[in-house]
N, C-alpha and C positions, 0 to 999 in steps of 0.2 A: 601442462594439463590444459586442455582445450574444452572444459566442461562448463556450462552455463552458470553452475554454481560458483566456479572461481571467476568468471568474467563479470558477475554481478557487482555493481558499484552504485553509489548513489549519484545521479546526474541532475543537475540543477539548471541547465542552460539547453534550451531546445529551439530547434527550428520551427517554422510555422506550418511545417507539413502536417497534415491529417494523419490520424491512425486509421488504418484501413479497417473497414467493417469486419471483414473475415479474421483479421488480426487481433481485432477487439473481442470477437466471439471466442477465438482461442485463449485469450488471456482471461475472460470470464469462465470459460470452461475449466480451465487450470484452478482458477479460485475455487469454483465449486467442487473440485475434486480434493480438497483439502480435508485432512481428518478431522473429526469432532467428536467430542465425548459422547460416547453411547450413539453414535451417528446422528445427532440432534440436528444437524445442518441448521443451526440457529443463525447462519450469517445471510445477508442479502448485500446487494451492491446497487449503488446510485452512480451512473455514468453522467458525468458533468462536462458538457463542452460549451456551454453558454458563457460568453466572456463576462458579462455583467455578473453573474454568480461567482466567476473566478475572482472578480475585483472586491465582491464582499466577502468572500473566503479570506482574501490577503488581509482585509482588514481585522478579522477575527484572529487569524492565525499568523502570527509575526513571522515565524519559522517557514511559511508556506510562500514567500514572495515569488517564488520561481513558477508558480501557477498562472501568474501574468503573462508569462512567455510560452506557456504549454499549450497544446491543443486539447487536452484532455486530462481529467483527473476521475478517479474512483474513490467514491466514498464507500468504506466498508462499515456496515452496520450490523449489530447482532440483536436479536430479540431474547430478552431476559425471560420471556415465557416459555420459549423453547430450549434455552441453554440447560444443559444437564447440571445440577448442582453448582451453579456458580462457575462453570468452565468458559463461559462467553469471551474472557479476554484471550485465553489460549486458543479457542476455536478461531477467532477472528484474526489472530496473530498467524495461524497457520495458512488460511486463506490469503492475508496480505502477503506473506512470502511467495505462495504460489503465484500471485500476481506480478511481483517483482521478477521472479525467475522467468515466468511466461513472456514478460515484456523483453526481458534480456535475449530469449531464445528468437524472438521476432525482430531483433536489432533495435529495439526502443531503449531509450533511456528512461528511468524511473527513480523516484525517491519517495520513501515512506515518511510521511508526516503524521506524528502522532497526535492524538486526541484524547483518548479515553481516560488517561491519567491527570488530566488538566480539567478540573471540574467548570472553570469558568468557560473554557474552550468548547467543552463538551455542550453545556447548555446553549451557547450560542449557535453552534452548528446544528444542534438539534432543532433550536427554534427556526433557523434559516430554512431548514428542509422540511418544517413542519411535521417532524417525526412524531408517532404516537409515543406515549409514556414508556412503554414497555421496550420501544427500540431505541438501542444506545448507540451512538456514533462512536467508532473504534479508531479508525484510522482514515487518512487521505492518501492516496497514491497518485502522484503526478506523473505523467507519462508523455513522451514525446521523442522525436529524432533528436538524438545530440548532436549539439553544434561543433563540438570538438572532442577529442580523445586525449586531452593534455593531462587529464587527471587520472589515467589508468593506474590502478593498483596492481602491482604483481601479486599473484597467489601466494609467492614465498613470503611477502611481506606481512601476510595475515598469520603465517604458521608461528606458533609460539609454544615450544614444547613445555614450558613451565606452566601452561595452563592445564596441563593433562596430570591427573592423579589416578593411581590405580589402588583399589580395594579400601583406601583410607586417603585422608588429606594430606 
């Protein structure tokens, strides 16, 4: 299988090559094509290329240290006032997955760094970006050209028939 869904993996080591603006637009277009409950389109995106901000993020989010070597990150945020009946996490997760897949399609590496479920981290990121009270930080996707492909995961290694159930558990 040569599909981007099976090629996608978490990359944490990047070259300093910039993300081309047309590739970034493709990635953001893909993010905005994600489904949302009742078509609320409650998500928005903050593109982060400033190294000083990358350093601040790395101090807040200990699992996002790879941002220090990456040319770009996208902060996925959601508007609680627009999200349909509390579906903000699902809507932002769909957008985040589309970012990961679009980056893979354009031969970039990426990694999803969670924010939403960690209250301390969420508050710190929301303060860093001066987000209004109704806008919640959901995820950070770090993107760049991968330095090596030593961590390639074969799609067959993720297939686990024991995870599949029909009609009942």
